[in-house]
C-alpha positions in Angstrom: -53.7 116.3 143.0 -54.3 113.1 145.0 -52.7 112.9 148.4 -49.4 111.0 148.8 -48.3 109.7 152.2 -44.8 108.8 153.5 -44.7 106.5 156.5 -41.9 106.9 159.0 -40.9 104.3 161.5 -40.0 105.7 164.9 -38.6 102.9 167.0 -35.7 102.8 169.6 -35.0 101.6 173.1 -35.7 105.2 174.3 -37.7 108.1 172.9 -38.6 111.5 174.4 -41.0 114.0 172.8 -41.0 117.0 175.1 -43.4 119.9 174.9 -43.1 121.7 178.2 -39.4 121.2 179.2 -37.4 123.2 181.7 -33.9 122.6 182.9 -34.8 120.6 186.0 -37.7 118.7 184.5 -37.9 117.4 180.9 -41.2 115.8 180.1 -42.3 113.6 177.2 -45.6 113.3 175.4 -47.0 109.8 175.1 -46.5 110.0 171.3 -44.2 111.8 168.8 -45.0 115.5 168.2 -45.3 117.1 164.7 -42.6 119.6 165.7 -40.2 116.7 166.6 -40.8 114.7 163.5 -40.5 117.7 161.2 -37.3 118.6 163.0 -36.1 115.1 162.4 -36.8 115.4 158.6 -35.2 118.9 158.5 -32.0 117.6 160.0 -32.0 114.6 157.6 -32.3 117.1 154.7 -29.4 119.2 156.1 -31.4 122.3 156.8 -30.0 124.8 159.3 -32.2 125.8 162.2 -32.6 129.3 160.7 -33.7 128.0 157.3 -37.2 128.2 156.0 -39.0 124.9 156.5 -40.8 125.3 153.2 -42.9 122.2 152.2 -42.1 120.4 155.5 -44.2 122.9 157.5 -47.2 122.3 155.1 -47.5 118.5 155.4 -50.5 117.0 157.0 -49.3 114.9 160.0 -50.5 111.8 161.7 -49.0 109.2 164.1 -50.1 105.7 165.0 -49.1 104.1 168.3 -48.2 100.5 167.4 -46.3 100.0 170.7 -47.0 102.9 173.1 -44.0 101.9 175.3 -43.5 102.4 179.0 -42.9 105.8 180.6 -39.5 105.9 182.4 -38.0 108.5 184.7 -34.2 109.0 184.6 -32.5 110.0 187.8 -30.0 112.6 186.5 -27.4 114.6 188.4 -25.5 117.6 187.0 -23.3 120.4 188.2 -21.4 118.8 191.1 -17.6 118.8 191.8 -14.8 121.2 191.2 -14.3 120.8 187.5 -14.8 121.7 184.7 -13.9 125.2 185.6 -16.3 128.0 184.6 -14.7 131.3 183.3 -15.9 133.2 186.4 -14.2 130.7 188.7 -10.9 131.4 187.0 -11.4 135.1 187.0 -12.2 135.3 190.7 -9.9 132.6 192.1 -6.2 132.7 191.4 -5.8 129.2 192.9 -8.0 127.7 190.2 -6.4 129.8 187.5 -2.9 128.5 188.5 -4.1 124.9 188.5 -5.8 125.3 185.1 -2.7 126.9 183.6 -0.6 124.0 184.8 -2.9 121.3 183.4 -3.1 123.2 180.0 0.7 123.5 179.8 1.1 119.7 180.3 -1.4 118.9 177.6 -0.3 118.3 174.0 -1.7 120.7 171.5 -4.7 122.8 172.4 -6.3 121.7 175.6 -10.1 121.1 175.8 -11.8 124.4 176.7 -8.9 126.6 175.9 -10.2 129.6 174.0 -10.4 133.4 174.3 -13.5 134.9 175.7 -15.0 137.9 174.0 -16.8 138.5 177.3 -17.5 136.6 180.5 -20.9 135.6 181.7 -22.5 135.4 185.1 -21.9 137.3 188.3 -19.2 136.1 190.8 -20.7 134.3 193.8 -19.6 134.0 197.4 -16.7 136.3 196.9 -14.4 137.2 199.9 -10.9 138.3 200.7 -8.2 135.7 201.2 -6.7 136.2 204.7 -3.0 136.0 203.7 -3.0 137.9 200.4 -6.2 139.9 200.6 -7.0 138.8 197.0 -10.7 138.5 196.2 -11.5 134.8 195.8 -14.5 132.5 195.7 -15.4 130.9 199.0 -17.2 128.1 197.2 -14.6 125.7 195.8 -17.2 123.1 194.8 -20.7 123.1 193.5 -23.7 121.2 194.8 -25.4 118.7 192.6 -28.7 119.5 190.9 -31.1 116.6 190.6 -33.1 116.8 187.3 -36.1 114.7 186.2 -36.0 113.4 182.7 -38.8 111.3 181.2 -38.6 108.8 178.3 -40.7 106.2 176.5 -39.0 102.8 176.7 -39.5 100.1 174.0 -42.0 102.2 172.0 -42.6 102.1 168.3 -44.7 104.6 166.3 -45.6 105.1 162.7 -45.6 108.8 161.7 -47.3 109.8 158.5 -46.5 112.9 156.3 -49.1 113.7 153.7 -48.4 116.0 150.8 -49.5 116.1 147.1 -45.9 116.2 145.8 -44.6 112.6 145.6 -41.1 113.7 144.5 -40.8 115.9 147.6 -41.7 113.0 149.9 -39.3 110.7 148.0 -36.5 113.2 148.8 -37.5 113.2 152.5 -37.5 109.3 152.5 -34.0 109.2 150.9 -32.7 111.8 153.4 -34.0 109.8 156.4 -31.9 106.8 155.2 -28.9 108.9 154.3 -29.1 111.9 156.6 -26.9 115.0 156.3 -27.1 115.6 160.1 -27.4 113.4 163.1 -30.9 112.2 163.9 -32.6 111.4 167.2 -36.1 110.7 168.4 -36.9 113.9 170.4 -33.6 114.1 172.4 -29.9 113.6 171.6 -29.8 110.7 174.0 -32.3 108.8 171.8 -30.9 107.8 168.4 -33.3 105.8 166.2 -32.8 102.1 165.5 -33.1 100.5 162.1 -34.9 101.7 159.1 -36.8 105.0 159.3 -38.3 105.5 155.8 -41.3 103.4 155.1 -43.4 103.0 152.0 -44.9 105.8 149.9 -48.6 105.3 149.5 -51.0 107.1 147.1 -53.8 107.6 149.6 -54.8 109.5 152.7 -53.2 109.1 156.1 -56.2 107.2 157.4 -56.1 104.7 154.6 -52.3 104.4 154.8 -52.5 103.5 158.5 -55.3 100.9 157.8 -53.4 99.3 154.9 -50.0 99.0 156.7 -49.3 96.3 159.2 -48.2 96.9 162.8 -44.5 97.3 163.4 -42.7 94.4 165.0 -42.6 94.3 168.7 -39.7 96.1 170.4 -37.7 94.7 173.3 -39.9 93.7 176.3 -42.8 95.9 175.3 -46.4 94.7 175.8 -48.1 92.8 173.0 -49.6 95.3 170.5 -53.3 96.2 170.3 -55.0 94.9 167.1 -56.7 98.3 166.9 -54.0 100.9 167.8 -54.7 104.5 168.5 -53.9 107.1 166.0 -53.8 110.9 166.0 -54.5 112.6 162.6 -54.3 116.2 161.7 -57.6 117.8 160.6 -59.2 121.1 159.8 -60.3 123.5 162.6 -63.8 123.0 163.7 -63.9 119.3 163.0 -66.1 117.4 165.4 -64.1 115.9 168.3 -60.9 117.6 167.2 -58.5 119.0 169.8 -56.0 121.8 169.5 -52.3 121.0 169.7 -49.5 123.6 170.0 -46.8 121.9 168.0 -47.1 123.2 164.4 -43.5 124.4 163.7 -43.2 127.8 162.2 -39.5 128.4 162.7 -36.7 126.5 164.6 -34.4 129.5 164.6 -33.0 129.8 168.2 -33.5 133.5 168.1 -37.2 133.3 167.2 -38.4 129.7 167.7 -42.1 129.7 167.0 -44.9 127.2 167.0 -48.6 127.6 166.2 -51.8 125.7 166.8 -53.1 122.8 164.7 -56.0 120.5 165.2 -56.1 116.7 165.4 -58.6 113.8 166.0 -57.9 110.6 167.9 -59.2 107.4 166.4 -58.8 103.7 166.5 -57.3 102.0 163.5 -58.5 98.7 162.3 -55.6 97.0 160.4 -56.7 95.4 157.1 -56.3 91.7 156.8 -54.2 92.1 153.6 -52.1 94.9 155.2 -48.6 95.4 153.8 -45.9 94.1 156.0 -42.8 96.1 156.9 -39.4 95.5 155.3 -37.3 96.6 158.3 -33.6 96.4 158.9 -33.3 96.3 162.7 
């Protein structure tokens, strides 16, 4: 069967495609990852994280950087102040427990955070005896702020390509991207996509689909696009100049999240003079 390609427009004020992310530092790759784009499509189709990815995991993937965007670091502070109260704070400090009970009693209906705990987490910290009552209480009534580093791509626009022989399957993915069953974001929940996602379906290879499709319109204050943008296209292992990438999704199940290695080549794309323009709703 001849290859079929679905082009996906990935554009927004902010994007973030992390690979090595820890709590205090969340990075972003300079381009969308296969894992991130397949996760986007899985969410649009309404798949649960534990569901089998099926044909989504078997697509050949490529991405073209029409507007690479500008890396941006976010100064982000979390964890300071007295509230919200953690379960262990209430358990070990009668003063907090009393204040929380008062605020809940004054609330109409069920107050936010009011629920029964099957168990409590964490170990009490900085515990000591209260001088008057002798009750064990927490000596730390407030928490220090933790500064985290979060990276984004600002004013970027990419074209992702999904190649598969089943045109009907790609049509279903395209329809789901425009009418998603779950919320969609470009790598991180703070980065919702803007405008149309699903592009044209092209009966050809990824390389030809990139060549035959015009550049995306410029985003925000981004730099003028290159007439020969870079593209990264999945290929077979052992291909000359190919590099390994550890972003082939196997399972998104939180209990056994797994990725494997795939191979890709980086190349310049020369856009054809008669390239098809985008029909984009901003």
